[in-house]
C-alpha positions as CSV (number, residue, x, y, z in Angstrom):
1,M,-22.7,0.6,15.7
2,N,-23.2,-3.1,15.7
3,K,-20.2,-5.4,16.0
4,I,-19.0,-7.4,13.0
5,K,-20.2,-10.8,13.3
6,L,-18.3,-12.5,10.4
7,L,-15.9,-11.6,7.8
8,T,-14.3,-13.4,4.9
9,P,-10.7,-14.7,5.6
10,I,-8.1,-12.7,3.5
11,I,-5.8,-14.7,1.1
12,L,-2.3,-12.9,1.3
13,A,0.3,-12.9,-1.7
14,V,2.5,-10.4,-2.2
15,L,4.0,-9.5,-5.3
16,A,7.4,-7.4,-5.7
17,S,7.4,-4.1,-4.9
18,C,21.0,4.9,1.5
19,S,23.4,6.4,0.7
20,S,23.1,8.5,3.3
21,K,25.4,11.1,5.2
22,E,24.3,9.9,8.8
23,S,22.0,7.0,10.1
24,S,20.5,6.6,13.5
25,E,18.3,4.4,15.2
26,S,16.2,4.5,18.2
27,S,13.6,2.2,19.8
28,S,10.4,3.3,20.9
29,T,7.7,1.4,23.1
30,T,4.1,1.7,24.0
31,S,3.1,4.9,26.2
32,S,-0.1,4.6,28.6
33,G,-2.3,5.3,25.8
34,K,-5.4,3.6,25.7
35,I,-7.4,2.5,22.3
36,S,-11.1,1.7,22.3
37,Y,-12.9,1.1,19.2
38,E,-16.4,0.5,17.4
39,L,-17.2,-1.6,14.4
40,D,-20.0,-1.5,11.7
41,T,-20.5,-3.0,8.2
42,V,-22.2,-0.9,5.5
43,M,-23.0,-2.2,2.1
44,V,-22.8,-0.1,-1.5
45,D,-25.3,-0.4,-3.7
46,A,-24.7,-0.7,-6.8
47,G,-27.8,-0.6,-9.0
48,D,-28.2,-2.2,-12.3
49,E,-24.4,-2.4,-12.3
50,I,-21.9,-4.6,-10.8
51,I,-18.5,-3.4,-9.0
52,Y,-15.6,-5.0,-10.2
53,I,-14.1,-6.8,-7.1
54,N,-11.7,-9.3,-9.3
55,R,-8.7,-7.4,-7.7
56,N,-10.4,-6.9,-4.0
57,L,-10.3,-2.9,-4.8
58,T,-6.5,-2.8,-4.3
59,T,-6.2,-0.1,-7.3
60,S,-8.1,2.6,-5.8
61,D,-7.9,5.9,-3.9
62,I,-10.3,8.1,-1.9
63,S,-10.8,11.8,-3.0
64,A,-9.5,14.4,-1.4
65,D,-12.8,15.6,0.1
66,E,-13.6,12.2,1.2
67,K,-16.7,12.0,-0.6
68,Y,-15.9,9.6,-3.2
69,F,-14.0,6.3,-3.5
70,Y,-12.3,5.5,-6.9
71,N,-11.7,1.8,-8.1
72,F,-10.1,1.4,-11.2
73,K,-11.3,-2.2,-13.2
74,T,-7.6,-3.4,-13.4
75,G,-7.4,-6.3,-15.6
76,S,-11.0,-6.2,-16.8
77,N,-12.1,-6.5,-20.5
78,E,-13.8,-3.1,-20.0
79,P,-11.7,-0.9,-18.2
80,G,-12.5,2.0,-16.2
81,L,-12.6,4.0,-13.1
82,E,-15.6,3.3,-10.9
83,I,-17.0,6.3,-8.6
84,I,-18.6,5.2,-5.5
85,D,-20.5,8.0,-3.6
86,L,-19.2,7.4,0.3
87,E,-21.9,9.9,1.4
88,N,-24.8,7.4,0.1
89,L,-23.1,4.5,-0.5
90,K,-23.7,3.7,-4.0
91,L,-22.1,3.6,-7.2
92,E,-22.6,7.0,-9.2
93,R,-21.0,6.3,-12.3
94,V,-17.9,4.7,-14.4
95,I,-15.6,6.7,-16.5
96,P,-14.5,4.4,-19.4
97,M,-11.0,3.8,-20.6
98,S,-9.5,2.8,-23.8
99,M,-6.2,1.1,-25.3
100,D,-7.0,3.2,-28.6
101,G,-7.6,6.4,-29.3
102,P,-6.3,10.2,-27.7
103,N,-7.2,9.3,-24.5
104,A,-5.5,5.8,-24.6
105,I,-4.0,3.8,-21.8
106,R,-1.3,1.0,-22.8
107,S,-2.7,-1.6,-20.3
108,P,-5.9,-2.7,-18.5
109,Y,-3.6,-3.2,-15.5
110,M,-3.0,-0.3,-13.3
111,S,-1.2,-0.5,-10.1
112,D,-2.2,2.9,-8.5
113,V,-5.0,5.5,-8.5
114,Y,-4.1,9.1,-7.3
115,S,-7.1,11.5,-6.9
116,L,-6.4,15.2,-6.8
117,P,-8.4,18.0,-5.0
118,D,-9.8,19.5,-8.4
119,G,-11.2,16.3,-9.5
120,R,-8.5,15.2,-12.0
121,F,-6.8,12.1,-11.1
122,Y,-3.6,10.0,-12.1
123,L,-3.5,6.7,-13.1
124,S,0.1,4.6,-13.0
125,D,0.8,0.9,-14.3
126,S,4.3,1.3,-12.8
127,Y,5.7,2.3,-16.4
128,E,3.3,5.0,-17.2
129,L,1.9,7.9,-15.5
130,Y,-1.5,9.4,-16.8
131,L,-3.6,12.4,-16.0
132,F,-7.4,12.4,-16.8
133,D,-10.0,14.6,-16.0
134,Q,-13.5,13.9,-14.9
135,E,-14.6,13.2,-18.5
136,G,-11.9,10.7,-19.0
137,T,-9.8,13.0,-21.6
138,K,-6.0,12.5,-21.2
139,L,-4.5,15.6,-20.2
140,S,-0.7,14.1,-19.9
141,S,1.4,11.2,-19.9
142,L,4.6,10.6,-18.4
143,T,6.7,7.4,-19.1
144,F,9.3,6.6,-16.4
145,A,11.9,4.9,-18.6
146,N,11.9,7.3,-21.6
147,H,11.1,10.7,-19.5
148,E,12.3,14.1,-20.9
149,F,12.2,15.6,-17.3
150,E,15.7,17.6,-16.4
151,G,18.1,15.9,-14.5
152,E,20.6,12.7,-15.0
153,N,18.5,9.6,-16.5
154,L,18.8,6.1,-14.5
155,P,21.9,4.2,-15.8
156,E,20.1,1.6,-18.9
157,E,20.5,-1.3,-16.5
158,F,18.2,-0.1,-13.8
159,R,14.6,0.5,-13.9
160,I,11.4,2.5,-12.0
161,G,10.3,-0.3,-9.5
162,L,6.3,-1.2,-8.4
163,D,6.6,0.8,-5.2
164,Q,5.5,4.3,-5.7
165,V,3.3,7.0,-3.9
166,L,2.3,10.8,-4.8
167,D,3.4,13.0,-2.2
168,R,0.4,15.1,-0.4
169,E,1.0,18.3,-2.4
170,N,0.8,16.0,-5.5
171,K,3.6,17.6,-6.9
172,R,6.2,14.8,-6.4
173,V,6.3,11.3,-7.5
174,L,8.3,9.3,-5.2
175,T,9.5,5.6,-6.2
176,L,12.3,2.9,-5.6
177,Y,14.5,1.7,-8.7
178,A,16.2,-1.6,-8.8
179,D,17.7,-4.2,-11.6
180,Q,15.9,-4.4,-14.9
181,K,14.1,-7.9,-13.7
182,L,13.5,-6.7,-10.2
183,E,15.0,-9.8,-8.9
184,K,17.0,-8.0,-6.0
185,A,16.4,-5.5,-3.6
186,P,15.5,-1.9,-4.6
187,L,18.9,0.2,-5.3
188,G,17.7,3.7,-4.2
189,I,15.1,6.2,-4.3
190,A,14.0,8.2,-7.5
191,V,11.9,11.3,-7.7
192,F,9.8,12.6,-10.5
193,D,8.9,16.3,-10.0
194,L,5.9,16.8,-11.9
195,E,5.4,20.7,-11.0
196,K,9.2,21.3,-12.0
197,E,9.4,18.5,-14.5
198,Q,12.7,17.4,-12.9
199,F,13.7,13.8,-12.4
200,S,16.6,13.0,-9.6
201,Y,17.8,9.5,-8.1
202,K,19.8,8.3,-4.8
203,P,21.5,5.0,-4.1
204,M,20.5,4.0,-1.0
205,P,22.4,0.7,0.0
206,A,20.3,0.4,3.3
207,L,17.2,-0.7,1.2
208,K,19.0,-4.2,1.0
209,E,19.1,-5.0,4.6
210,M,15.3,-3.9,4.8
211,E,14.8,-6.3,2.3
212,K,16.3,-9.5,3.6
213,Y,12.7,-11.5,3.8
214,R,12.7,-11.6,-0.2
215,I,11.6,-14.8,-1.9
216,N,11.8,-14.8,-5.6
217,F,9.5,-16.9,-7.8
218,Y,10.7,-18.1,-11.1
219,I,8.8,-20.0,-13.8
220,D,11.1,-21.4,-16.9
221,G,14.1,-19.2,-15.3
222,N,12.1,-16.0,-15.6
223,P,11.2,-14.0,-12.7
224,M,7.5,-13.7,-12.1
225,G,7.2,-11.9,-8.8
226,A,8.5,-12.0,-5.1
227,M,7.1,-12.3,-1.5
228,F,7.9,-10.5,1.4
229,S,9.4,-7.8,-0.8
230,N,6.9,-5.0,-0.7
231,F,8.0,-1.5,0.6
232,E,5.5,0.9,2.2
233,L,6.3,4.5,1.4
234,M,4.8,7.4,2.9
235,P,6.1,11.2,2.2
236,K,5.5,13.7,4.7
237,N,7.0,17.1,3.9
238,D,10.8,16.5,2.8
239,T,10.8,12.9,4.5
240,L,10.1,9.6,2.8
241,I,9.1,7.0,5.5
242,L,9.8,3.5,4.5
243,S,9.0,0.4,6.2
244,N,9.2,-3.4,5.2
245,S,6.0,-5.6,5.9
246,G,8.7,-8.1,7.5
247,S,9.8,-5.9,10.7
248,N,8.7,-3.6,13.4
249,E,10.7,-0.5,12.3
250,L,10.4,2.4,10.0
251,F,12.7,4.3,8.2
252,F,13.0,8.2,7.7
253,Y,15.0,9.5,4.6
254,N,15.3,13.1,4.3
255,L,15.5,14.4,0.7
256,K,17.0,17.3,1.4
257,T,20.1,16.6,3.8
258,D,20.4,13.0,2.1
259,S,20.4,11.5,5.9
260,L,18.6,8.3,7.1
261,S,17.2,7.5,10.4
262,S,15.1,4.8,11.8
263,K,13.2,3.8,14.9
264,A,12.4,0.1,16.2
265,Y,9.3,-0.7,18.2
266,S,8.2,-3.7,20.2
267,S,5.0,-5.4,20.5
268,Q,3.1,-7.4,23.3
269,Y,1.4,-9.5,20.9
270,T,3.4,-10.0,17.7
271,S,7.0,-10.5,16.9
272,F,9.5,-8.4,16.0
273,E,10.6,-10.0,12.5
274,I,9.8,-12.8,10.0
275,T,12.1,-15.3,11.9
276,R,12.0,-18.6,10.0
277,T,14.0,-19.1,7.1
278,F,13.0,-19.6,3.9
279,P,14.7,-20.2,0.4
280,E,15.6,-17.5,-1.6
281,R,14.2,-18.5,-4.8
282,V,11.3,-20.9,-6.1
283,D,10.9,-22.4,-9.4
284,S,8.0,-24.0,-9.7
285,E,4.1,-23.0,-9.2
286,P,3.2,-25.8,-6.9
287,E,6.2,-24.9,-4.6
288,Y,5.3,-21.3,-4.7
289,R,1.8,-21.9,-3.4
290,D,2.8,-24.3,-0.8
291,L,5.1,-21.6,0.3
292,V,2.5,-19.0,0.1
293,K,0.3,-20.6,2.4
294,E,3.3,-21.1,5.0
295,T,4.2,-17.6,5.0
296,Q,0.8,-16.5,5.6
297,K,1.8,-17.6,9.5
298,N,4.4,-15.0,9.7
299,V,4.0,-11.7,11.1
300,R,3.2,-8.7,8.4
301,Y,3.2,-5.1,9.3
302,G,0.8,-2.8,7.3
303,P,1.3,0.7,6.0
304,L,0.5,3.6,8.2
305,I,-2.4,5.5,7.9
306,F,-2.9,9.0,8.9
307,D,-6.1,10.0,11.1
308,E,-6.4,13.9,10.9
309,K,-9.4,14.0,13.5
310,Q,-7.3,12.7,16.4
311,E,-3.6,13.5,14.4
312,V,-2.2,10.1,15.1
313,Y,-1.0,7.3,12.4
314,W,-2.6,3.9,12.8
315,R,-1.1,0.9,11.7
316,F,-2.4,-2.6,11.4
317,T,-0.4,-6.2,12.2
318,K,-1.1,-9.6,11.7
319,E,0.3,-12.8,12.4
320,M,-0.7,-16.6,13.1
321,D,-2.2,-17.0,16.6
322,R,-2.8,-20.7,16.2
323,M,-4.1,-23.4,13.5
324,K,-7.9,-24.4,13.6
325,G,-7.6,-27.7,11.6
326,D,-6.1,-26.6,8.3
327,T,-7.2,-23.1,8.8
328,I,-4.8,-20.3,10.1
329,V,-6.4,-18.1,12.8
330,H,-4.6,-14.8,13.1
331,K,-4.5,-12.1,15.5
332,T,-4.7,-8.6,14.0
333,V,-3.3,-5.7,16.3
334,L,-3.9,-1.9,15.5
335,T,-1.1,0.3,16.7
336,A,-1.1,4.1,17.5
337,F,1.8,6.6,16.7
338,D,2.0,10.3,17.2
339,Q,3.2,12.2,14.7
340,N,6.7,12.1,15.7
341,F,6.1,8.5,14.9
342,D,6.6,7.3,18.6
343,Q,4.4,4.6,19.5
344,L,1.4,5.5,21.6
345,S,-0.7,2.2,22.2
346,E,-1.6,-0.8,20.6
347,A,-4.8,-3.2,21.0
348,L,-5.6,-6.7,19.8
349,L,-8.8,-6.6,17.6
350,P,-11.6,-9.1,17.8
351,E,-10.8,-12.8,16.3
352,E,-13.5,-11.8,13.5
353,Y,-12.0,-8.7,12.1
354,V,-10.0,-10.0,9.5
355,L,-7.7,-7.9,7.8
356,T,-8.1,-7.3,3.8
357,Y,-6.2,-5.7,1.4
358,K,-7.7,-2.4,0.7
359,F,-8.5,0.2,3.7
360,F,-8.2,4.0,3.8
361,M,-9.2,6.7,6.6
362,R,-12.5,8.6,6.4
363,D,-14.1,10.8,9.1
364,G,-12.2,9.1,12.2
365,M,-12.9,5.7,10.7
366,I,-10.9,2.8,8.8
367,Y,-12.7,1.6,6.1
368,S,-11.5,-1.9,4.9
369,F,-13.3,-3.8,1.9
370,L,-15.3,-6.8,2.7
371,N,-16.7,-8.9,-0.2
372,I,-19.9,-10.2,0.6
373,D,-21.8,-12.5,-1.7
374,D,-19.8,-10.6,-4.8
375,E,-21.0,-7.2,-3.4
376,V,-19.2,-4.8,-2.0
377,A,-19.2,-3.9,1.7
378,F,-16.8,-1.8,3.9
379,V,-16.4,-2.8,7.6
380,R,-15.7,0.8,9.5
381,L,-13.6,0.4,12.6
382,K,-13.9,3.8,14.4
383,P,-10.6,4.0,16.7
384,T,-10.6,6.3,19.9
385,L,-6.9,7.0,21.6
386,S,-7.5,8.1,25.2
387,Y,-5.0,8.4,28.0
388,E,-5.5,7.1,31.7
């Protein structure tokens, strides 16, 4: 594989995203494992079409067989689901979507795509969940606020939040809930059981502490979003793994036992958490933009990615290394965890490797989206964990 020569810089801007029987904390440090890696870059052939990259492929998913990449054209005047053949690296086709008719979606802005093993897929705009087949026929829809599932509904003053995930069995949507305007930290966890058509929710006061880095952005007194408020959610069996990008911690909530535990980690390369003090609220767009630039200097912990080949979890972290004129030069760290989420090793990646918005695991390699002259490329990082 050839090493990457140049990557475009990332622009970080993050939008908004327990009551438990017992809570325990433990710390974990790096073992003697060693990470080595190879890097290369591949281009995607779009043929006579233009792949939609306005949202940096953030609303997307990889198919269960890892052969296809589904990218929703969120915000496009002609919304649809692009299907990229990852084996041949070409755009295969586009499934068009409409806001009218029997197969309608309510908005061209989708937040999540969930690919199912049989070829069907879910689309979510954080308000509704739609199930489609490969022909674009809508098979069902679920409105989060006014669902008819069994179980007690959320109180009227609460709403389903923007952070959600479909479990590995494709049976449950796990999400957080918060106040109606999403001005405060999430209040708890909500579960939509798609198979049993049941709904449940559980308050989690610990979420407030986990979101202590939040900065709200307002225009004319109306909340428009937030920074440092994004949660990462990963289900594993009956446990929901939560993390906040501002600290080097993982939280484990067991849905069956209603118990919460956590693990804190240390890194030889990055800070444990965001330490700078920022205002809790900004009320102008210029102030917001200046603050976005300033917060790019802070440490940011990414989501976990499971590597089935090596049976480990990978995670990226980035933090400012130095200033080069007016440009922030980041350091990017790759960390490995075992299946018990004990930290195994970490490696500092080359300065040229710039972490992008969208990345996914395929065949032992981490694919990261790269815009090259408005065409889609993937940087492929193949990490290997070994022991001395």
